[in-house]
C-alpha positions as CSV (number, residue, x, y, z in Angstrom):
1,M,-11.8,-21.8,23.3
2,L,-10.1,-22.1,26.9
3,V,-6.9,-24.1,26.9
4,Q,-5.4,-23.7,30.3
5,V,-5.4,-21.4,32.9
6,T,-3.3,-21.2,35.8
7,I,-4.7,-19.9,39.3
8,E,-2.9,-18.2,42.3
9,N,-3.7,-16.5,45.3
10,F,-7.4,-16.3,44.5
11,L,-10.1,-17.0,46.9
12,S,-9.0,-20.8,48.2
13,F,-6.4,-21.4,45.4
14,K,-3.4,-20.4,47.6
15,E,-0.5,-22.3,45.4
16,A,-0.4,-22.3,41.8
17,T,-3.1,-24.7,40.3
18,T,-3.3,-25.5,36.6
19,F,-6.1,-26.0,34.9
20,S,-5.5,-27.6,31.0
21,M,-7.4,-28.8,28.1
22,L,-4.6,-30.1,26.3
23,G,-4.2,-33.7,25.4
24,V,-1.9,-36.1,26.6
25,N,-0.1,-39.2,25.0
26,S,-2.8,-41.6,26.7
27,D,-5.4,-40.0,25.0
28,L,-4.0,-41.0,21.7
29,N,-6.1,-44.2,21.9
30,H,-9.1,-41.9,21.4
31,V,-7.8,-39.5,18.8
32,G,-11.7,-39.3,17.5
33,H,-12.8,-37.6,20.6
34,L,-9.9,-34.8,20.4
35,A,-10.3,-31.2,18.9
36,V,-7.4,-30.4,16.8
37,D,-5.9,-26.9,17.7
38,V,-6.9,-24.3,15.4
39,A,-3.8,-22.3,15.9
40,G,-1.9,-24.7,14.0
41,Q,0.5,-25.6,16.8
42,G,-0.3,-29.2,15.9
43,K,-1.1,-29.7,19.7
44,S,-4.8,-32.1,20.7
45,L,-7.4,-30.2,22.7
46,L,-10.1,-31.8,24.8
47,P,-13.8,-30.9,24.0
48,I,-15.5,-30.8,26.9
49,A,-14.3,-31.6,30.4
50,A,-16.1,-32.2,34.0
51,I,-15.1,-30.8,37.5
52,Y,-15.8,-33.1,40.1
53,G,-14.9,-33.3,43.9
54,A,-15.3,-33.2,47.4
55,N,-17.5,-30.7,49.0
56,A,-15.5,-27.3,49.8
57,A,-12.7,-28.5,47.4
58,G,-12.5,-25.6,45.0
59,K,-14.8,-26.2,42.3
60,S,-16.8,-22.9,42.5
61,N,-13.9,-21.0,43.2
62,L,-12.1,-22.2,39.9
63,I,-15.2,-21.1,38.0
64,K,-15.2,-17.7,39.7
65,A,-11.7,-17.3,39.1
66,I,-12.0,-17.9,35.3
67,D,-15.2,-15.8,35.4
68,F,-12.7,-13.1,37.1
69,A,-10.6,-13.6,34.4
70,L,-13.1,-13.0,31.5
71,V,-14.9,-10.1,33.3
72,L,-10.7,-8.5,33.8
73,I,-9.9,-9.1,30.0
74,N,-13.0,-7.7,28.3
75,Y,-12.6,-4.6,30.8
76,F,-9.3,-4.1,29.3
77,L,-9.9,-5.0,25.7
78,Q,-12.7,-2.2,26.3
79,K,-10.3,0.7,27.1
80,L,-8.0,-0.4,23.8
């Protein structure tokens, strides 16, 4: 499960931008909608997210950055 990713200097992301699935204090009103961190760190995680914004806001580039990271990680895991 993707918990948090920070993207910088990739396609349209010049500055560091963080996409996080960690729950925040305001989410405590909806505890039944949160997932428990299986690593046992006591943090609540959001089970689903939506990405929306204006045209040319970088939504597709966020998905491309995550995909690139997955390909890169899989490449290095195969080399082990």
